[in-house]
C-alpha positions in Angstrom: 0.0 0.0 0.0 2.8 2.4 0.8 4.4 1.6 -2.5 1.1 2.5 -4.3 0.9 5.8 -2.3 4.4 6.7 -3.5 3.6 5.7 -7.1 0.5 7.9 -7.4 2.4 11.3 -7.3 4.9 10.0 -9.8 2.1 8.8 -12.1 0.4 12.2 -11.8 3.6 14.0 -12.6 4.1 11.8 -15.7 0.6 12.5 -17.0 1.1 16.3 -16.5 4.4 16.1 -18.4 2.7 14.2 -21.3 -0.1 16.7 -21.4 2.3 19.6 -21.5 4.2 18.1 -24.4 1.1 17.3 -26.3 -0.1 20.9 -25.9 3.3 22.3 -27.0 3.6 19.9 -30.0 0.1 19.3 -31.5 -0.2 16.3 -33.8 0.5 17.7 -37.3 -1.6 15.0 -39.0 -4.7 16.6 -37.6 -3.9 20.0 -39.2 -5.8 19.6 -42.4 -7.3 22.4 -44.6 -10.1 22.7 -47.1 -10.2 24.3 -50.5 -13.6 24.6 -52.2 -13.8 25.1 -56.0 -16.4 24.8 -58.8 -15.2 23.4 -62.1 -18.2 22.2 -64.0 -19.3 18.6 -63.4 -18.3 17.8 -59.8 -17.7 14.1 -60.7 -14.7 15.2 -62.8 -13.2 17.6 -60.3 -13.5 15.0 -57.5 -11.8 12.4 -59.8 -9.0 14.7 -60.7 -8.1 15.9 -57.2 -8.4 12.6 -55.4 -5.4 11.5 -57.5 -3.2 14.4 -56.1 -0.7 13.4 -53.4 -1.5 15.2 -50.2 -5.2 15.3 -50.9 -7.1 13.4 -48.2 -10.5 13.5 -49.8 -12.7 15.4 -52.3 -16.4 15.7 -51.6 -19.0 16.7 -54.2 -21.6 19.3 -53.2 -23.4 22.6 -53.7 -22.4 26.1 -52.6 -22.6 29.8 -53.4 -26.4 30.0 -53.6 -29.5 30.9 -51.6 -31.4 27.7 -51.4 -31.0 25.8 -48.1 -30.2 22.1 -48.2 -30.5 22.0 -52.0 -31.0 18.8 -54.0 -29.4 18.0 -57.3 -32.7 18.7 -59.0 -32.9 22.2 -57.3 -29.4 23.1 -58.5 -29.5 21.6 -62.0 -32.8 23.3 -63.0 -31.4 26.7 -62.2 -32.5 29.5 -59.9 -30.9 28.3 -56.7 -27.7 30.3 -57.3 -25.6 27.3 -56.3 -22.6 25.9 -58.1 -21.7 22.2 -58.4 -18.6 22.3 -56.3 -16.0 20.1 -54.6 -14.5 20.5 -51.1 -10.9 19.3 -51.2 -9.5 18.4 -47.9 -5.7 18.3 -47.9 -2.6 18.0 -45.7 -0.7 21.4 -46.1 2.5 19.6 -45.0 2.3 17.6 -48.2 0.7 19.9 -50.8 0.1 23.6 -50.6 -3.1 25.5 -51.3 -1.3 27.5 -53.9 -0.3 24.4 -55.8 -3.9 23.0 -55.7 -5.2 26.3 -57.1 -2.6 26.1 -59.9 -3.8 22.6 -60.7 -7.4 23.6 -60.5 -7.2 26.6 -62.9 -5.4 24.5 -65.4 -7.9 21.6 -65.2 -10.9 23.7 -66.4 -11.7 26.3 -69.1 -11.6 29.4 -67.0 -12.4 31.6 -70.0 -15.9 30.2 -70.3 -18.5 32.2 -68.3 -21.5 30.1 -69.4 -20.6 26.7 -68.0 -18.0 24.0 -68.7 -17.6 22.0 -71.8 -21.0 20.3 -72.7 -22.5 21.3 -69.4 -24.2 24.7 -69.7 -25.9 26.9 -67.1 -25.2 28.7 -63.8 -24.5 25.6 -61.8 -21.6 24.6 -64.1 -19.7 27.8 -63.9 -16.2 27.9 -62.4 -15.3 29.7 -59.2 -12.9 29.6 -56.2 -14.3 30.1 -52.7 -12.3 31.7 -50.0 -12.7 32.2 -46.3 -10.3 35.1 -45.5 -8.1 37.8 -47.0 -5.0 35.6 -47.2 -6.9 33.0 -49.2 -8.4 35.7 -51.4 -5.1 37.3 -52.2 -3.5 33.9 -53.0 -6.4 32.9 -55.3 -6.2 36.2 -57.1 -2.5 35.9 -57.6 -2.7 32.3 -58.9 -5.4 33.3 -61.4 -3.5 36.4 -62.5 -0.4 34.4 -63.2 -2.4 31.8 -65.0 -4.0 34.5 -67.2 -0.6 35.9 -68.1 0.6 32.4 -69.1 -2.6 31.7 -71.1 -2.8 35.1 -72.8 -6.6 35.1 -72.6 -8.9 36.7 -70.0 -9.9 34.4 -67.2 -13.4 34.9 -65.9 -13.3 32.5 -63.0 -14.3 34.6 -59.9 -13.0 34.5 -56.4 -16.0 34.4 -54.1 -16.6 34.5 -50.3 -17.3 31.0 -49.0 -20.8 30.1 -48.1 -22.3 27.0 -46.6 -21.2 23.9 -48.4 -23.9 21.2 -48.8 -22.8 17.7 -49.5 -24.4 16.2 -52.6 -26.4 13.1 -52.5 -24.6 9.8 -51.8 -24.9 8.5 -55.3 -22.8 11.5 -56.5 -19.9 10.8 -54.2 -17.0 8.9 -55.9 -19.2 8.4 -58.9 -16.1 8.0 -61.1 -15.2 4.7 -59.5 -18.7 3.3 -58.6 -19.8 -0.2 -59.6 -23.6 0.4 -59.8 -25.4 -0.3 -63.0 -26.8 2.9 -64.6 -28.7 3.5 -67.7 -27.2 6.0 -70.2 -27.6 7.1 -73.8 -24.9 4.5 -74.5 -27.0 1.8 -72.9 -26.6 0.2 -69.4 -23.1 0.7 -68.0 -21.3 0.3 -64.8 -20.9 3.7 -63.1 -17.2 3.9 -63.6 -17.5 3.1 -67.3 -20.4 5.5 -67.8 -18.3 8.2 -66.2 -15.5 7.7 -68.6 -17.8 7.7 -71.6 -19.5 10.9 -70.3 -16.2 12.7 -69.7 -14.9 11.8 -73.2 -18.2 12.7 -74.9 -18.3 16.1 -73.1 -14.9 17.0 -74.5 -13.5 18.1 -71.1 -9.9 16.7 -71.6 -9.8 17.7 -75.2 -10.6 21.4 -74.5 -8.3 21.6 -71.4 -5.4 20.1 -73.5 -6.2 22.6 -76.2 -6.1 25.5 -73.8 -3.2 24.5 -71.5 -1.1 22.1 -73.5 1.5 20.4 -71.4 0.5 22.5 -68.4 -2.8 20.6 -68.2 -2.3 18.4 -65.1 -5.1 15.8 -65.6 -6.1 15.9 -69.3 -3.8 13.1 -70.4 -4.7 10.8 -67.5 -8.3 10.0 -68.5 
């Protein structure tokens, strides 16, 4: 019993020391950040960015509009003000926000104000969403540099972040899904239907035409 009584203060001191160290050195793996962008069809943006080292996940959703808890039908028919968007969660120790923005702007047609590729309308426009002045300045700088490199006016706006609503479950990871879906090409597995859609929509062809070798994803699909 006396031994236990002597042990208790030592144990307490050890716990205090561990707590102090944990407070002084927070676990870096927990320090993730989010970047939300709109680049036309969110299936394609999600597919592109989940392949980037340092990206933890990409989630399809809706943001930028006025309708609360919108559905895909609400957004696609117009009038909600929402964009099809993707929230990219990343580890800043492995990939920077600036680099992700550079990849994004070169993976879309930022000169098109009416939609993206075969998808037309307000929900398919491009945009970058920011939460503070630092993020805003960075996004504007990346876009300005990309415009100088492209030699054509970029119309992609930098907008203040609003509530991000996750899209329906069937939209998440659509590009690698195994469900059977019915398309204009006939019944296809989801992953195959996605590839046919992306090709038919001309996304990679247009991005490669605009950006050439600087297009980060166009040759990978």
